[in-house]
N, C-alpha and C positions, 0 to 999 in steps of 0.2 A: 486367442491372442491375449497376453497378460495385460492387466489394467495399466494405463498410463498413470504414473505418479505425478500429481500436480502440486503446486505450491500453495500452501495456506498461509495467509498473512493477516495480522491485526495491526492497525494504526492506533497505538496506545495514546489516547488523548481524551479529555473530558468533554462533556456536552457544551460547556461554556467557552470552548476554545475553537469551535468550528467556524468556518468562513460564513456559513449560512446565517449565523446569529451575530456576526461581528457588528452589524449596524446597531444592535441593541445592547451589546455587552462590550464595555471597554476593557482593554487589557489590564488596566490599572485595578479593575474590580475583581480580577481572577482570584486573588487570595481570600476574598470575602465570600466567595460562592461556595455552595454546598459541594463537597468533594466526593465524587462517586466512582472514580475510575478504578480504585482498588477492588471494590466489591464487584463491579461489572466485568473487569478483567478476570476475576476469579470464576465467574460464571462460565466464561469461555474456556478457561483452563480446565474446568471440570468436564465440559462437554468433550474436549479433546481427549482427556484421560479416559472417558467412557469408551472411546473407540481405539485407544492406544495409538493415537496419532500425534504428530508434532507439527509446529508451525513456526513462522518467523514473526517476531513482535517488533515492529518499528516504533520505538519509544520516543515520545516527545521529551526533550531535555528538561523542560519545566516540570513535567510529572516525575521524571527520573530523580531529580534532585529532591523532590518532596517525598518520594516513596522508594528509596533504595531497596527496602525489604521486598517490594513487589518485583523489582528487577531481578533480585537474587532468586526469588521464588520461580520466576519464569525460566531462568537459566538452570536452576536445580532440577526442574521437571524435564529437562532435555530439549527445550525449545531454543531456537536461535534468537539472540538479542541483536537488533539492528537499530539504525539511527533514523529519526524522523525530524531532525533539526531541533531547535530549541523553543522558539516562540510562536510557531505555527503561522508565520507571516508568509505570504506569497513571495516566491523568490524574485519574480520580476518587479516587485515593489521595493526590494532591498538593494543596497549597494553591494558590489562584490566583496568589499571589506567586511561589512556586517554579516553577509552570508558566510564568509570564511570563518569569522570569529565564532558565530553561533554553531556551525557544523563541528568545528574543532572542539568547542566547549562540551557539546553533547557527546561526541565520540569519546573524548578522554574520560568524561565522568562515567559513561557506561562501561568502558574498559576497566577503569579502576574498581567499579562496583562488582563486576563479575570475574575479574582477573583473567580475561581472555580478549583476543582481538575482536573488534566490531568492524566488519568489512562490507556491510550492506547499507544502502541509503534509500530513503523515499522522501520526496519533497512534500511539503504541506500542500494539500489539494492538487497534487500532481503538477505543480507549477514550474516544471522544466518544460518550457515551450520554445518556440522559435526566438522569442525575446530573451530567453535566459539560458541558451545553450552554453554560455560561458561557465555556468555552474559545473558542468561536467569536468572542465579542467581543474576547478577547485577540488572536486571530489577525488580526482586522481592525485593531486598534490597531497591531499590529506591521507592517502593510503586506502581509500575505499576500492574494493575490487568489482563491485557491481552496483548498479542503480536500478530502481524500479519506480520511475516517475513519469515515463512517457506514456500517454494515453493516446492511441492512434485513432482518435475520433475528433469531431468538432463539438465544442462546448463553449459556453459563454465565459468560463473561468479558466479552462485548461484545455489541453489537447494539442496534438500535431496531426491534423488530417493528412492522410496519405503515408504516415510513418509506418514502418514495418510492424507487422503483428508477431514476428518471429523473435525468439530469444537469440541474442548474439552480440558480438562486439560492435560498438558504434564509435565513430570518430568525434572527438571533442574539437573545438575550433583550432586548437594547436596542432591537430593531426594525431595526437595520442589517442589511445582507445580505452574504453571501459565497457564491461559487459552490461547490456541492457536487458532486463526482464520486463518487457512492456506489460501494461494492463491489458486484459483480454477483451477482444471484441469478436463477435461472430458475424457472419454474413448471411443476411436474409434478403432474398430477391435483389442481390447486388448492393444492399445497403448495410453499412457497418452498424452493428448494434452492440453497445457495451453490456457485457455479461459478467464482469469481474466480481461484482458484489456491491457492498455498500448500499447507497440509495437505490441503485438499480435492482438489487436483490430484494429490497423491501417494496419498491413501487411497482415493479413489473410482476406479472404472475410467475409463480415458481416454475411453471412449465416452460416459460421463455428462457429463464436462466438455465434450467436443466438441458433444454434442447441446444442452446448455444454452446454450453460447455461440452456436451457430448459431440457436437459438430467439430469442435477444436481437437478433441482427442481422437475421434474416429476418422475424420476426413483428412487431417493433416498429420496425425501421429504425434502432435506437439502437446506438451503440458500447458495448462493454463495457470494463471495466478488468480486466487480468490482473496478478497480483502473484506474486512469489516472493522467497525469501531466498537469499543466496549459500550458506548452509550446507546448503541443500536439494539442491545438486548435489555434495555432499561426503560420500560414504558412508564415508570413512576418518576422519572426525572422532572425537575421543575420546568414549568412552561414559561417561555419568554415571548413577549409581544413583538412580533415581526410581521413583515408583509406576507401576503397570501402565498406567493411562490416559495419563499423561504420556509414558511410554516409547513407547507405541503412536503417539501424536500426533507425536512428534518424530522417531522413527527409522524408522518403517515405510516401505518402498519408496524409501528414499534412492537405491538403485542404479538405479531406474527413471527418476528425475527428468530426467536430462540427455537421455536418448533421447526421452522424452515432450515435453520442451521443444523439441527440434529438430523434432519432428513438428508441434507446435503452430505454430511459426514458419513452417512450410511450408504450413499450411492456412488461416491467417488473416493479415490485413494489420494491421500495427501501426505506431504512431508514438508520440511523446511525449504525455503528458497535456496539456501546454500546446498543442501543435499541434492536437490533437483539439478542445480547447475553443475555440481561436481560429478554426479552420475553421468551427465551428458558431456562431460569434458569441456564445459564452457569456461572454466576458470584457468585454462591454459591453451597454448597454441592459438592465440587470437588471430582473427582475420578482420581487417579493417573494412567497415562499411559506414555509410552515412546514416544518421538517424532520420533523415528526411527522404531516404530512398528505400524502396522495397528490396529485401534480400533475395526474394524469389517470386515466382508468379502468384503464390498464395496471397501475398500482401496486396496484390492489385485487385483482389475480389471485393 
């Protein structure tokens, strides 16, 4: 059986922009911080080039406007450029007008920079939740074709427990649809375990991530989505004084990430999110379903 082609994605943001450090770093101080996202994104681009693979780079608008040459480098290397909003604020803390303005601003800048449509979106910290499903209508209004923000798990900051784990169209509150490529969760002993990447990739043993991703490919025949942040391959980043939980989430195992990532790329097949969706016919002939209901029995496991 041929290998399932999965979606590789990077959330392009710098270390000082993450939610885990927000209590210690004001947004106003961002311009004064050491800027490391260009170098770190370059490390990931080089790793992908080693394997001849491509991915989707969800770029934060704040970084895009500061580093347009980085965005062009990503696109010129054959990767997909997608939108990660502008200011990395949690959507459910924003008003609909602010969210719309930021998503539009970022989308238009990215499109002007690469000279091509930007059709994918991922929310800061996966913050499309039950509280902020209205954002899906905004994404449709702005011309996005797919979203990758729903995490079908329970978490203190994000997640929609019980949401489908399968790729497919979901209904926005208006009844219109947009394709959702949810973050990946495996099922161990009937419990959903996040295995998509990011902190889970660093904090959990590599064997757990590998087993979970293989489960998704082999038992369901579905592609998974893997994500990472450029700062996660940067053990030399400045340390910020935060609480124990945030410190653990952000800094633990940074030195292991690059090696694990190289191993992951050697064990699984990856492409861009858009390539995966197009290959599976997900960007046409949509069938409506709810983001809060499973599309098939697999989602109930």
